[in-house]
N, C-alpha and C positions, 0 to 999 in steps of 0.2 A: 147912402152915407156922404157927408159934405167932404169936399176936397180940403185938405189940411187939417182935418181932426186927428188922423192917426199920427203925424209927426208931432202934433201938440200934445198928445197923450204921451207918446213915448219920450219927447223932451222932459215933459214933467217927471216922469219916472226915473229917467238918467240924472235929472238935476236933483231930485230926492235922495237917489242912491249916492251921488257925489257928496252931498252935504253930510249924510250918515257916515261916510268913509272919513270925511274930514273931522267930524266930532270924535269918532272912535281913534283916529290917529293921534289927536291932540290929547287923549288920556293915556295913551301908551307911554311906556319908558323909553329912554334914549337908546336908540339903535340905529343901524343903517338904513333900515326902512323909513324911519322918522325923517331921515334927510331928503328921500324921494318921494315920499307921500304927498307932501304939500303941493309939489308940481303935477302929480298925477291927479289928484283931487281937484285941483284948479282947471286941469284939462277936462275932466269929466264933467264939472259943473258948467263950463263955457260950451261943451258940446251939447249938453242938455238944454241951455238957455237960447243956444242958436237955434235949435230945433223948435222951441216953443216960438220963438220969434218967427221963423219962416212959416210954421204952420198957421200961426195967428194970421200972417199976412194973407197966406192962401184961403182962410176962412172968410176974411173981408173982402178980398177980391172976388170971391165967388158970388157974392150978392148981386 
């Protein structure tokens, strides 16, 4: 298995989960979680994108 493939796959999954959470939180009614959810989902999406980026760099450096 190539180096960097696992972080790329995990990052893709985490990014997708963050996007799903963001869409769900936008549809909900106003409550205390709606104030905190955008920060949480932005963090999850950023964490996932960072893994995708670093995994992709590892994939290209391995060549």
